[in-house]
Structures are given as C-alpha cells and as structure tokens.
N, C-alpha and C positions, 0 to 999 in steps of 0.2 A: 189473894189468900196466901198466907205464908205458912209453911210447914216447919214449925219451930221444934227444936230438940230432936231432930231426926238422927243425930249422930254425925251427919256429914259436916256440919259447921265446925267440928273439932278436928277434922282431918286435913293433913298436908300431904298431897299426893304427887308423885312424879307424873309429868304430863303424858308420857307414853302409856303408863299403867291406867291412868284415868280415861284416856281415849279408848283403850281396848274394852274396859269395863262398861263404859257408857254405850259404846256401839253394841256390845253384847246384849244390853238391856233395852235397845231400841231408841236410844237418844242420839241426836245428831248435833254436830258442831256447825256445819255449814260455814257461813261467813261471819259467825258471831264471835270474833276474837280480834284482839289487837296485840300489841307486844307485851302488855301487862295483864290482860284479862281474857277469860274464856267464858262462854255461856253455852251450855248444852240445852237442847230443847227436846221435849217429847210432845208431839202434836196429836190432839184429839179432834177428829172431824166426826161430829154426831149431828142428828137432826136439829138439836137446840143451838148449834153454832160450832165455831172453831175455838178451841182452847189450847193454851200452851202451858206445859209444866216446864219450868226453867230452873237450871242449877248454875249459879254463877261461881266463879273462882278467880282469884288474882294471884299473880306470881309473887312469891316471897323470895325467890332466888331464880336466876336464869332468865331466859327470854322465850316467850311463847312462839315468836316467829322463827326462832332457831330450834324449836322442838326440844329444848333442854330445861324447861321450867319445872319448878316444884310449886304446886298451886294450893293455896289456902282456900278450901271450899267454904261456901256460905249457905244460909238457909235456902232451900228450894222454895219457889213460889209459883202460883198459877194465875193466869190472866185470860180474859176472853177477847178474841179478835173482833173488831168492828171495821167493816169496810166503809169508807176509805181512810179512817183515822188511825187505825192500828190497834194495838193490844192495850186493854184497860185492866188495871190491877186493883181498883177501888174496893173498899170494904163492903160496898153496897152491891157488888156483882153477885149473881147467882151461879153456883157451880153444881151441876147435877151430882147426886150422891154416888152414882155408879162410877163416874170418872174420878171423884175424890177418893173413893175406896181403891180404885186401880192405882192412882197416883201414890197413895200411902204404901201399897204393896210393892210398887215399882221402886220407890225410895228405899224401902227395907231391903229389897233385893240388891240394889246398888251398894248399900252399906255392908251387907253380908259378903258380897263379892270383893269389896275393897279391903275389909279388915285383915284377912290373912296375907295380903300383899304389901302391907305397910310395915 
C-alpha cells in the first residue's frame, strides 16, 4: 500500500532534522541506511500480524554515513511481514483499517512537524 500525495514526497530535508522528527513520531532508522539512502520504519504488531510503515529517502547532496546529507523523501508505503520470507508489499495484501488510519495520522503528523523546519 502506497500513501501517495502525503506531501512528504515534495520535501528535501536535512538529515539531522529528519532524524529528530521521525524519532519524535515513533519511527526508527535502525540499520536501514547506506551512504545514499535512508528508510525509516514504524512497526505495528497486532493480532493479525506484523506490519511496517516505511518512509524512504535518498541523498541529493552530502553523505548519509557522514550525517551531512539532504534527503529527498519519497512516498511512504506499508507492507506485511511473513516469516521467514520477509515483508510483502503487494496490492493484494490486506491492511486492517485501524492501522491504515493510524498510519495516515502519523504521516500527517510528520508533515506538520517538518514543514516549519524547512
């Protein structure tokens, strides 16, 4: 499931600002980065399964590893985790309405927090 037109896909954000805002809203970076990309995750563990809301971004200048990048954000998306194969993002996946609603609200909160900092 892709959350299109969230406003995030139009933002270019300094890495340190993005890290602070994402942490404030419950997203984690973990090991999901390399020198050109970062992906933040918000994990949902509910009786129906484990779901991940993800926000990718790529460096348009600077270096993620040096913590001096400016990141172009992309559309957030959601997938369901299946053991042992990993996360599936297919259009035929079912996403419970309550986590989709929470995801939309969380994305709006991230946008609201980032806008005055840019």
